[in-house]
C-alpha positions in Angstrom: -8.6 2.4 -28.8 -5.3 3.6 -30.1 -3.0 5.7 -27.9 -4.1 9.4 -28.1 -1.2 11.0 -26.4 1.2 12.0 -29.2 4.8 12.6 -28.5 6.4 16.0 -29.3 9.8 17.3 -28.1 9.4 17.8 -24.3 5.8 16.7 -24.0 2.9 14.4 -24.9 -0.1 16.1 -26.5 -3.6 14.6 -26.2 -5.3 14.6 -29.5 -9.0 13.9 -30.0 -11.6 14.9 -32.5 -13.7 16.8 -29.9 -10.8 19.0 -28.9 -10.9 22.3 -30.7 -10.3 24.9 -28.0 -8.6 22.8 -25.4 -4.9 22.0 -25.0 -4.1 18.9 -22.8 -0.7 17.4 -22.2 2.0 16.0 -20.1 5.7 16.8 -20.1 8.5 14.2 -20.6 11.9 13.9 -19.0 14.3 14.2 -21.9 16.1 17.1 -23.5 16.2 19.6 -20.6 18.8 21.6 -18.6 18.4 20.0 -15.2 21.1 17.9 -13.5 18.5 16.1 -11.5 19.1 13.8 -13.3 21.4 15.0 -16.0 19.8 16.7 -19.1 16.3 16.3 -17.8 13.2 18.4 -18.3 12.3 18.9 -14.6 9.2 21.1 -14.1 9.1 21.3 -10.3 10.5 24.2 -8.3 10.2 22.3 -5.0 13.0 19.9 -5.6 16.8 20.4 -5.5 17.2 22.0 -8.9 18.5 25.3 -10.2 15.4 27.6 -10.4 16.7 29.0 -13.7 16.4 25.5 -15.2 12.8 25.3 -14.3 12.1 28.7 -15.8 13.8 27.8 -19.0 11.7 24.6 -19.2 8.6 26.6 -18.6 9.5 29.0 -21.4 10.2 26.2 -23.8 6.8 24.6 -23.1 4.9 27.9 -23.1 6.2 28.6 -26.6 5.4 25.1 -27.8 1.8 25.0 -26.6 0.8 28.7 -27.0 0.2 29.5 -23.4 2.5 32.1 -21.9 3.8 31.5 -18.4 1.8 34.4 -17.0 -1.4 32.4 -17.8 -0.3 29.3 -15.9 -1.7 28.3 -12.4 0.2 25.9 -10.2 -1.1 24.8 -6.7 1.0 23.5 -3.8 0.0 19.8 -3.8 -0.1 17.8 -0.5 -1.5 14.5 -1.6 -4.9 15.4 -0.2 -8.4 15.9 -1.7 -9.0 19.7 -1.6 -10.2 21.3 -4.8 -10.1 25.0 -5.9 -12.1 26.9 -8.4 -9.6 29.2 -10.2 -10.1 32.0 -12.6 -7.9 34.5 -14.5 -7.3 36.2 -11.2 -5.1 33.3 -10.2 -2.9 33.5 -13.3 0.8 33.2 -12.5 0.3 31.6 -9.1 3.5 29.8 -8.0 5.0 30.0 -11.5 7.9 32.4 -11.0 8.3 31.3 -7.4 6.4 29.2 -4.8 4.2 31.0 -2.4 1.4 30.2 0.1 -1.2 30.7 -2.6 -3.3 27.6 -3.4 -1.5 25.6 -0.7 -2.8 22.1 0.0 -4.7 21.9 -3.3 -4.7 18.7 -5.4 -7.6 19.6 -7.7 -8.2 22.6 -9.9 -11.1 23.5 -12.2 -12.0 26.6 -14.2 -14.5 28.0 -16.7 -12.2 30.7 -17.8 -10.4 31.2 -21.1 -6.6 31.7 -21.3 -5.9 29.8 -18.1 -3.6 26.8 -18.0 -4.1 24.5 -15.0 -0.8 22.8 -14.1 0.4 20.2 -11.6 3.5 18.1 -11.1 3.7 14.3 -11.1 6.2 11.5 -10.9 4.1 8.3 -10.5 0.8 9.7 -9.2 -2.2 9.8 -11.6 -3.0 13.0 -13.6 -6.7 13.1 -14.2 -8.0 15.7 -16.7 -11.6 16.8 -17.0 -13.1 18.8 -19.8 -16.2 19.8 -21.7 -15.9 22.0 -24.8 -19.7 22.6 -24.7 -19.7 24.0 -21.2 -16.2 25.7 -21.2 -15.1 23.5 -18.3 -11.6 22.2 -17.6 -10.2 20.4 -14.5 -7.1 18.7 -13.3 -6.6 16.3 -10.3 -3.5 14.8 -8.7 -4.4 11.2 -7.5 -1.7 9.2 -5.7 -2.9 6.3 -3.6 -4.1 8.7 -0.9 -6.0 10.9 -3.4 -7.5 7.9 -5.1 -8.6 6.4 -1.8 -10.1 9.7 -0.7 -11.9 9.8 -4.1 -10.6 13.1 -5.3 -12.1 12.4 -8.7 -15.5 12.1 -7.2 -15.0 15.3 -5.3 -14.1 16.9 -8.7 -17.4 15.7 -10.1 -19.2 17.6 -7.3 -18.2 20.8 -9.1 -19.6 19.7 -12.5 -22.9 21.4 -12.9 -23.9 19.8 -16.2 -24.8 16.4 -17.5 -21.9 13.9 -17.2 -22.6 12.8 -20.8 -21.0 16.2 -21.8 -17.9 15.5 -19.6 -14.8 13.8 -20.9 -12.0 12.5 -18.6 -8.5 11.6 -19.6 -6.3 9.5 -17.2 -2.7 10.3 -18.0 0.7 8.7 -17.6 1.3 7.3 -14.1 2.7 4.2 -12.4 1.5 0.8 -13.6 0.5 -2.4 -11.7 4.1 -2.6 -10.6 3.1 -0.2 -7.8 2.7 -2.2 -4.7 0.8 -1.7 -1.5 0.6 -3.6 1.8 -2.3 -5.3 3.5 -3.3 -2.2 5.5 -3.6 0.0 2.4 -5.4 -2.8 0.5 -8.0 -3.0 3.3 -8.6 0.8 2.9 -9.3 0.4 -0.8 -11.7 -2.5 -0.2 -14.0 0.0 1.6 -14.5 1.9 -1.6 -17.8 1.5 -3.6 -15.9 -0.3 -6.5 -14.8 -3.9 -7.0 -11.2 -4.1 -5.7 -10.5 -7.3 -7.6 -10.6 -5.3 -10.8 -7.6 -3.2 -9.9 -5.7 -5.0 -7.1 -3.7 -8.1 -7.6 -2.3 -10.1 -4.6 1.2 -11.4 -5.2 2.5 -12.5 -1.8 2.0 -11.9 1.9 1.5 -8.2 2.5 2.2 -7.5 -1.2 -0.4 -6.3 -3.7 -0.1 -4.6 -7.0 -2.5 -1.8 -7.6 -3.6 -0.1 -10.8 -4.5 3.4 -9.7 -5.4 4.5 -13.2 -8.1 1.8 -13.3 -9.3 2.5 -9.8 -9.9 6.2 -10.7 -11.8 5.2 -13.8 -14.0 2.8 -11.8 -14.8 5.5 -9.3 -15.9 7.9 -12.1 -18.0 5.2 -13.7 -19.6 4.4 -10.3 -20.8 8.0 -10.1 -22.3 8.0 -13.6 -19.6 9.2 -16.0 -20.1 7.1 -19.2 -17.4 4.5 -19.6 -16.9 5.6 -23.2 -16.1 9.2 -22.0 -13.1 8.0 -20.0 -9.8 7.5 -21.8 -6.9 5.7 -20.0 -3.4 6.1 -21.5 -1.1 3.1 -21.9 1.9 5.2 -20.9 3.3 4.2 -17.5 5.9 6.3 -15.7 7.4 3.3 -13.9 8.0 1.4 -17.0 9.8 3.9 -19.3 12.5 5.8 -17.5 13.7 7.1 -20.9 10.5 9.2 -21.2 9.3 9.7 -17.6 10.5 10.3 -14.1 9.5 7.7 -11.5 9.6 8.7 -7.9 9.3 5.1 -6.7 11.7 3.5 -9.1 14.3 6.3 -8.6 13.7 6.4 -4.9 12.8 10.1 -4.9 16.0 11.3 -6.5 14.5 12.5 -9.7 12.6 15.3 -11.4 8.9 15.8 -12.0 6.7 15.9 -15.0 3.9 18.5 -15.4 0.3 17.8 -16.5 -1.5 20.7 -18.0 -4.9 21.6 -19.5 -6.1 25.0 -20.8 -8.8 26.4 -23.0 -9.1 29.4 -25.4 -12.5 30.5 -26.6 
């Protein structure tokens, strides 16, 4: 399957024939106002950046995708597996400034129109869920902890329709270059999926892990049709001209934003 994330200034837009009322995308790092690093399009308020820069970037994206900032919803992510059902009543949460609202949330879903679910990433896996038929959208943040705790499976627990009507997009994140140690490898080996399909042993206490593939396998294991799951080829750790990479840049970098919204 050819790459379905199409590059636009400041973001990648996911394009598919079945998307009529849904907007799904992922921001890139270039062409912004942040000095963290220089001229970058940082979307996170929780790092050492001028807040006005983040607001300007939000405004640029809002105009480009047709979702004003007051329709956005942003949780305070903590690399866990808690999920929240959000509605229009949550619009604007943590957009102008951070608060205690939606704290500790790494998964969002909604059935409402004119709501844009957003989260920040810089190597962790953005997993998008949608069904045009059922007016359902969801977004999860799956680093190794979220993947191991099966946040994508917990998202499925909130899907009250047949999985054949559900589509999943696994967005830009780190590649197999991401390495884990023996202890973390042993954790993943307890999951109900074949670890040899996404973990590669390289040396003593060194194993490459494909978190995108792991999340896809977890979804398939629970009954999501394989043909309904799209995995992007884009990898944050392999293209620093397009993406921030927390691991490669040792934390001294900005954050991209994944987003999904619907209008009906």
